[in-house]
N, CA, C and O atoms as CSV, one atom per row, in Angstrom:
chain,resi,resn,atom,element,x,y,z
A,1,UNK,N,N,18.163,37.022,23.041
A,1,UNK,CA,C,18.710,37.823,21.738
A,1,UNK,C,C,20.144,37.277,21.174
A,1,UNK,O,O,20.981,36.459,21.555
A,2,UNK,N,N,19.964,38.268,19.929
A,2,UNK,CA,C,21.510,36.908,18.976
A,2,UNK,C,C,22.049,38.499,19.620
A,2,UNK,O,O,21.804,39.534,20.240
A,3,UNK,N,N,23.042,37.594,18.814
A,3,UNK,CA,C,24.608,39.015,18.912
A,3,UNK,C,C,24.464,39.603,17.653
A,3,UNK,O,O,24.770,40.771,17.891
A,4,UNK,N,N,24.131,39.522,16.199
A,4,UNK,CA,C,24.231,39.551,15.681
A,4,UNK,C,C,22.248,41.609,15.876
A,4,UNK,O,O,22.086,42.692,15.314
A,5,UNK,N,N,21.487,40.806,16.957
A,5,UNK,CA,C,20.694,41.846,17.640
A,5,UNK,C,C,21.748,42.569,18.721
A,5,UNK,O,O,21.566,43.713,19.137
A,6,UNK,N,N,22.437,42.056,18.960
A,6,UNK,CA,C,23.116,42.596,21.088
A,6,UNK,C,C,24.295,43.831,19.645
A,6,UNK,O,O,24.974,44.781,20.034
A,7,UNK,N,N,24.219,43.514,18.523
A,7,UNK,CA,C,25.776,44.432,18.043
A,7,UNK,C,C,24.386,45.307,17.673
A,7,UNK,O,O,24.104,46.328,18.300
A,8,UNK,N,N,23.621,44.827,16.669
A,8,UNK,CA,C,23.563,46.302,16.460
A,8,UNK,C,C,22.874,47.405,16.798
A,8,UNK,O,O,22.648,48.489,16.260
A,9,UNK,N,N,22.425,46.575,18.406
A,9,UNK,CA,C,21.971,47.912,19.111
A,9,UNK,C,C,22.616,48.391,20.185
A,9,UNK,O,O,22.079,49.013,21.101
A,10,UNK,N,N,24.121,48.032,20.070
A,10,UNK,CA,C,25.631,48.926,20.864
A,10,UNK,C,C,25.603,49.612,19.750
A,10,UNK,O,O,25.410,50.767,20.131
A,11,UNK,N,N,25.676,49.615,18.591
A,11,UNK,CA,C,26.336,50.875,16.966
A,11,UNK,C,C,25.358,51.153,17.644
A,11,UNK,O,O,25.835,50.652,18.662
A,12,UNK,N,N,24.303,51.553,18.007
A,12,UNK,CA,C,22.910,52.617,17.038
A,12,UNK,C,C,23.262,53.365,18.522
A,12,UNK,O,O,23.163,54.591,18.469
A,13,UNK,N,N,23.692,52.759,19.944
A,13,UNK,CA,C,24.302,54.067,20.968
A,13,UNK,C,C,25.643,54.659,21.115
A,13,UNK,O,O,26.106,55.109,22.163
A,14,UNK,N,N,26.463,54.599,19.492
A,14,UNK,CA,C,27.586,54.897,19.656
A,14,UNK,C,C,27.688,56.650,19.080
A,14,UNK,O,O,26.713,57.032,19.727
A,15,UNK,N,N,27.920,57.270,18.724
A,15,UNK,CA,C,28.385,58.176,18.338
A,15,UNK,C,C,28.684,57.629,16.003
A,15,UNK,O,O,28.604,56.553,15.411
A,16,UNK,N,N,29.008,59.096,15.511
A,16,UNK,CA,C,28.850,58.800,13.835
A,16,UNK,C,C,30.658,58.303,13.939
A,16,UNK,O,O,31.173,57.381,13.306
A,17,UNK,N,N,31.181,59.005,14.687
A,17,UNK,CA,C,33.480,59.070,15.173
A,17,UNK,C,C,32.973,57.460,14.775
A,17,UNK,O,O,33.078,56.998,13.639
A,18,UNK,N,N,32.354,56.645,16.058
A,18,UNK,CA,C,32.298,55.320,17.056
A,18,UNK,C,C,31.476,54.347,16.991
A,18,UNK,O,O,31.064,53.416,17.682
A,19,UNK,N,N,31.240,55.168,15.176
A,19,UNK,CA,C,30.135,53.550,14.206
A,19,UNK,C,C,30.852,53.772,12.970
A,19,UNK,O,O,30.380,53.323,11.926
A,20,UNK,N,N,32.284,54.619,12.971
A,20,UNK,CA,C,33.249,54.726,11.242
A,20,UNK,C,C,34.303,53.914,11.689
A,20,UNK,O,O,35.136,53.350,10.979
A,21,UNK,N,N,34.143,53.873,13.807
A,21,UNK,CA,C,35.366,52.831,14.390
A,21,UNK,C,C,35.285,51.205,13.941
A,21,UNK,O,O,36.175,50.390,13.699
A,22,UNK,N,N,34.265,51.134,13.940
A,22,UNK,CA,C,34.072,50.063,14.348
A,22,UNK,C,C,33.533,49.102,13.013
A,22,UNK,O,O,33.707,47.891,12.881
A,23,UNK,N,N,32.642,50.280,11.830
A,23,UNK,CA,C,33.232,49.794,10.463
A,23,UNK,C,C,34.075,48.986,10.397
A,23,UNK,O,O,34.126,47.766,10.552
A,24,UNK,N,N,35.227,50.289,9.980
A,24,UNK,CA,C,36.997,49.722,9.815
A,24,UNK,C,C,37.556,48.939,10.905
A,24,UNK,O,O,38.769,48.792,10.754
A,25,UNK,N,N,37.128,48.426,11.873
A,25,UNK,CA,C,37.707,47.366,12.579
A,25,UNK,C,C,37.101,46.306,11.843
A,25,UNK,O,O,37.703,45.455,11.189
A,26,UNK,N,N,35.202,46.472,12.073
A,26,UNK,CA,C,34.280,44.419,11.242
A,26,UNK,C,C,35.793,44.657,9.100
A,26,UNK,O,O,36.176,43.804,8.300
A,27,UNK,N,N,35.918,45.443,9.138
A,27,UNK,CA,C,36.488,45.842,7.017
A,27,UNK,C,C,37.940,44.622,7.872
A,27,UNK,O,O,38.089,43.567,7.255
A,28,UNK,N,N,38.354,44.706,8.443
A,28,UNK,CA,C,40.379,44.590,8.942
A,28,UNK,C,C,39.951,43.186,9.203
A,28,UNK,O,O,40.660,42.483,8.484
A,29,UNK,N,N,38.738,42.089,10.215
A,29,UNK,CA,C,38.813,41.375,10.470
A,29,UNK,C,C,38.714,40.085,8.483
A,29,UNK,O,O,38.249,40.358,7.377
A,30,UNK,N,N,39.383,38.872,9.006
A,30,UNK,CA,C,39.896,38.552,7.396
A,30,UNK,C,C,38.898,37.555,7.438
A,30,UNK,O,O,38.843,36.576,8.182
A,31,UNK,N,N,37.951,37.990,6.366
A,31,UNK,CA,C,36.431,36.664,5.593
A,31,UNK,C,C,36.363,35.727,5.851
A,31,UNK,O,O,36.711,34.929,4.981
A,32,UNK,N,N,35.930,35.212,7.054
A,32,UNK,CA,C,35.903,32.930,7.162
A,32,UNK,C,C,35.665,33.165,6.303
A,32,UNK,O,O,36.419,33.941,5.716
A,33,UNK,N,N,34.317,32.614,5.531
A,33,UNK,CA,C,34.418,32.574,4.303
A,33,UNK,C,C,35.098,32.045,3.371
A,33,UNK,O,O,35.328,30.876,3.058
A,34,UNK,N,N,35.534,33.499,2.767
A,34,UNK,CA,C,36.977,33.530,1.767
A,34,UNK,C,C,38.283,33.641,2.615
A,34,UNK,O,O,38.863,34.703,2.836
A,35,UNK,N,N,38.863,31.809,3.281
A,35,UNK,CA,C,40.105,32.443,4.261
A,35,UNK,C,C,41.206,33.241,2.605
A,35,UNK,O,O,41.303,33.164,1.381
A,36,UNK,N,N,41.755,33.909,3.773
A,36,UNK,CA,C,42.969,34.622,2.156
A,36,UNK,C,C,44.623,33.227,2.690
A,36,UNK,O,O,44.590,32.541,3.711
A,37,UNK,N,N,45.377,33.216,2.029
A,37,UNK,CA,C,45.998,32.238,1.320
A,37,UNK,C,C,47.161,32.657,0.606
A,37,UNK,O,O,47.157,32.590,-0.623
A,38,UNK,N,N,48.343,33.162,1.344
A,38,UNK,CA,C,50.039,34.279,1.349
A,38,UNK,C,C,49.748,33.669,0.412
A,38,UNK,O,O,48.907,32.809,0.151
A,39,UNK,N,N,50.528,34.184,-0.111
A,39,UNK,CA,C,51.674,33.706,-1.479
A,39,UNK,C,C,52.994,33.732,-0.936
A,39,UNK,O,O,53.685,34.553,-0.332
A,40,UNK,N,N,53.166,32.071,-1.522
A,40,UNK,CA,C,54.730,31.515,-1.448
A,40,UNK,C,C,56.241,32.780,-1.097
A,40,UNK,O,O,56.071,33.819,-1.736
A,41,UNK,N,N,56.921,32.782,-0.650
A,41,UNK,CA,C,57.890,33.692,-0.893
A,41,UNK,C,C,59.090,32.935,-1.674
A,41,UNK,O,O,59.756,32.354,-0.818
A,42,UNK,N,N,59.451,32.786,-2.549
A,42,UNK,CA,C,60.081,32.973,-3.505
A,42,UNK,C,C,61.246,31.294,-2.779
A,42,UNK,O,O,61.327,30.147,-3.219
A,43,UNK,N,N,61.751,31.796,-1.880
A,43,UNK,CA,C,63.146,30.535,-1.243
A,43,UNK,C,C,61.705,29.079,-0.395
A,43,UNK,O,O,62.032,28.018,0.137
A,44,UNK,N,N,60.579,29.484,-0.536
A,44,UNK,CA,C,58.894,28.407,-0.176
A,44,UNK,C,C,58.704,28.080,-2.103
A,44,UNK,O,O,58.194,26.963,-2.017
A,45,UNK,N,N,58.785,28.321,-3.454
A,45,UNK,CA,C,58.452,28.678,-3.947
A,45,UNK,C,C,59.671,27.320,-4.299
A,45,UNK,O,O,59.143,26.219,-4.454
A,46,UNK,N,N,60.476,27.346,-4.364
A,46,UNK,CA,C,61.988,26.765,-5.099
A,46,UNK,C,C,61.961,25.533,-3.594
A,46,UNK,O,O,62.517,24.519,-4.017
A,47,UNK,N,N,61.599,25.339,-2.328
A,47,UNK,CA,C,62.075,24.474,-1.682
A,47,UNK,C,C,60.677,23.341,-2.658
A,47,UNK,O,O,60.726,22.371,-3.415
A,48,UNK,N,N,59.595,24.186,-2.062
A,48,UNK,CA,C,58.841,23.457,-2.963
A,48,UNK,C,C,58.864,22.321,-4.139
A,48,UNK,O,O,58.493,21.148,-4.173
A,49,UNK,N,N,59.564,23.347,-5.241
A,49,UNK,CA,C,60.354,23.070,-6.129
A,49,UNK,C,C,61.254,21.352,-6.121
A,49,UNK,O,O,61.385,20.422,-6.917
A,50,UNK,N,N,61.732,21.695,-4.648
A,50,UNK,CA,C,63.236,20.917,-4.577
A,50,UNK,C,C,62.365,19.178,-5.107
A,50,UNK,O,O,62.481,18.255,-5.912
A,51,UNK,N,N,61.121,19.882,-3.446
A,51,UNK,CA,C,60.311,19.084,-2.116
A,51,UNK,C,C,60.324,18.848,-4.567
A,51,UNK,O,O,61.323,18.877,-5.286
A,52,UNK,N,N,59.310,18.719,-4.869
A,52,UNK,CA,C,58.918,18.054,-6.032
A,52,UNK,C,C,59.500,17.039,-6.906
A,52,UNK,O,O,58.824,16.060,-7.223
A,53,UNK,N,N,60.699,17.191,-7.324
A,53,UNK,CA,C,61.591,16.978,-8.367
A,53,UNK,C,C,62.317,15.502,-7.073
A,53,UNK,O,O,62.589,14.383,-7.509
A,54,UNK,N,N,62.495,15.880,-5.549
A,54,UNK,CA,C,63.256,14.756,-5.281
A,54,UNK,C,C,62.815,13.592,-4.874
A,54,UNK,O,O,63.505,12.610,-4.601
A,55,UNK,N,N,60.988,13.746,-4.803
A,55,UNK,CA,C,59.915,12.822,-4.882
A,55,UNK,C,C,59.193,12.156,-5.767
A,55,UNK,O,O,58.239,11.380,-5.719
A,56,UNK,N,N,60.095,12.799,-6.877
A,56,UNK,CA,C,59.283,11.891,-8.714
A,56,UNK,C,C,60.538,11.512,-9.036
A,56,UNK,O,O,60.610,11.273,-10.241
A,57,UNK,N,N,61.325,11.393,-8.592
A,57,UNK,CA,C,62.796,10.974,-8.368
A,57,UNK,C,C,62.774,9.486,-7.946
A,57,UNK,O,O,63.478,8.539,-8.299
A,58,UNK,N,N,61.893,9.567,-7.204
A,58,UNK,CA,C,61.760,7.932,-6.075
A,58,UNK,C,C,62.079,7.819,-5.056
A,58,UNK,O,O,61.667,6.894,-4.356
A,59,UNK,N,N,63.135,8.956,-4.529
A,59,UNK,CA,C,64.404,9.720,-3.116
A,59,UNK,C,C,63.293,9.414,-2.170
A,59,UNK,O,O,62.189,9.849,-2.500
A,60,UNK,N,N,63.401,8.603,-0.817
A,60,UNK,CA,C,62.270,8.736,0.165
A,60,UNK,C,C,62.709,10.463,1.134
A,60,UNK,O,O,63.713,11.109,1.435
A,61,UNK,N,N,61.935,10.505,1.216
A,61,UNK,CA,C,61.804,11.532,1.889
A,61,UNK,C,C,62.177,11.575,2.928
A,61,UNK,O,O,62.097,10.453,3.427
A,62,UNK,N,N,62.825,12.753,4.025
A,62,UNK,CA,C,63.313,11.594,5.140
A,62,UNK,C,C,62.577,12.121,6.651
A,62,UNK,O,O,62.237,13.286,6.856
A,63,UNK,N,N,62.435,11.087,7.548
A,63,UNK,CA,C,61.763,11.377,8.105
A,63,UNK,C,C,62.164,12.530,9.297
A,63,UNK,O,O,63.358,12.820,9.219
A,64,UNK,N,N,61.336,13.360,10.539
A,64,UNK,CA,C,61.721,14.041,11.355
A,64,UNK,C,C,63.656,13.585,11.752
A,64,UNK,O,O,64.717,14.139,11.467
A,65,UNK,N,N,63.254,12.179,12.609
A,65,UNK,CA,C,64.195,12.023,13.085
A,65,UNK,C,C,65.442,11.917,12.169
A,65,UNK,O,O,66.591,12.359,12.182
A,66,UNK,N,N,64.671,11.110,11.353
A,66,UNK,CA,C,66.107,11.380,10.135
A,66,UNK,C,C,66.621,12.356,10.203
A,66,UNK,O,O,67.805,12.413,10.535
A,67,UNK,N,N,65.903,13.439,9.913
A,67,UNK,CA,C,66.416,15.277,9.117
A,67,UNK,C,C,66.915,15.498,10.514
A,67,UNK,O,O,66.584,16.683,10.528
A,68,UNK,N,N,67.229,15.390,11.219
A,68,UNK,CA,C,67.877,15.822,13.131
A,68,UNK,C,C,68.809,14.951,13.401
A,68,UNK,O,O,69.502,15.084,14.410
A,69,UNK,N,N,68.981,13.865,12.497
A,69,UNK,CA,C,69.811,12.471,12.413
A,69,UNK,C,C,71.106,13.488,11.728
A,69,UNK,O,O,72.192,13.883,12.152
A,70,UNK,N,N,70.227,13.681,10.265
A,70,UNK,CA,C,71.319,14.470,9.482
A,70,UNK,C,C,71.827,15.579,9.538
A,70,UNK,O,O,72.875,15.734,8.912
A,71,UNK,N,N,71.159,16.930,10.440
A,71,UNK,CA,C,71.286,18.432,10.450
A,71,UNK,C,C,72.527,17.965,11.685
A,71,UNK,O,O,73.738,18.144,11.549
A,72,UNK,N,N,72.019,17.495,12.580
A,72,UNK,CA,C,73.265,17.061,13.663
A,72,UNK,C,C,75.156,16.328,13.383
A,72,UNK,O,O,76.291,16.573,13.790
A,73,UNK,N,N,74.600,15.544,12.627
A,73,UNK,CA,C,75.540,14.750,11.504
A,73,UNK,C,C,76.791,16.294,10.530
A,73,UNK,O,O,77.971,16.599,10.356
A,74,UNK,N,N,75.947,16.564,10.340
A,74,UNK,CA,C,76.642,17.639,9.216
A,74,UNK,C,C,76.622,18.789,10.148
A,74,UNK,O,O,76.418,19.864,9.584
A,75,UNK,N,N,76.729,18.821,11.013
A,75,UNK,CA,C,77.000,20.104,12.476
A,75,UNK,C,C,78.451,19.749,12.873
A,75,UNK,O,O,79.330,20.602,12.991
A,76,UNK,N,N,78.710,17.899,13.150
A,76,UNK,CA,C,79.473,17.585,13.887
A,76,UNK,C,C,78.663,16.483,14.815
A,76,UNK,O,O,79.448,15.561,15.041
A,77,UNK,N,N,78.360,16.425,14.962
A,77,UNK,CA,C,77.762,16.106,16.195
A,77,UNK,C,C,76.447,16.998,17.131
A,77,UNK,O,O,75.974,16.577,18.187
A,78,UNK,N,N,76.154,17.921,16.639
A,78,UNK,CA,C,75.645,18.823,17.904
A,78,UNK,C,C,74.655,19.208,16.907
A,78,UNK,O,O,74.782,19.833,15.855
A,79,UNK,N,N,73.095,18.417,17.782
A,79,UNK,CA,C,72.046,18.280,17.475
A,79,UNK,C,C,70.837,19.168,18.516
A,79,UNK,O,O,70.549,18.969,19.696
A,80,UNK,N,N,70.387,20.036,17.689
A,80,UNK,CA,C,69.494,20.694,17.800
A,80,UNK,C,C,67.671,19.726,17.494
A,80,UNK,O,O,67.313,19.717,16.317
A,81,UNK,N,N,67.174,19.361,18.030
A,81,UNK,CA,C,65.875,19.041,17.633
A,81,UNK,C,C,64.610,20.834,15.805
A,81,UNK,O,O,65.115,21.956,15.779
A,82,UNK,N,N,64.256,20.761,15.529
A,82,UNK,CA,C,63.764,20.982,14.834
A,82,UNK,C,C,62.578,21.916,15.620
A,82,UNK,O,O,62.595,23.142,15.511
A,83,UNK,N,N,61.489,21.166,16.471
A,83,UNK,CA,C,60.709,21.396,17.113
A,83,UNK,C,C,61.510,23.193,17.642
A,83,UNK,O,O,61.132,24.355,17.492
A,84,UNK,N,N,62.854,22.480,18.343
A,84,UNK,CA,C,63.048,23.713,19.327
A,84,UNK,C,C,62.887,24.935,18.527
A,84,UNK,O,O,63.207,25.939,19.164
A,85,UNK,N,N,62.571,25.112,17.575
A,85,UNK,CA,C,62.736,26.956,16.608
A,85,UNK,C,C,61.649,26.834,16.924
A,85,UNK,O,O,60.830,27.718,16.672
């Protein structure tokens, strides 16, 4: 028996109120065929603009290690890897 058939069979055994709850639950699930794209925040948009400017200038982007090193230098030698956040 397929999943669809099992769901229909179990759904038919529920009363009207429970069927409405099942329908509401199904409607709340994200549609896998059309993944929802979150709208970037204003900070996210600004960061993307800054990155594009850096790339356009020819300046190479920092690697993860270089970024960790620069942050540590700005914090007076204290290093907390970004992956720890």
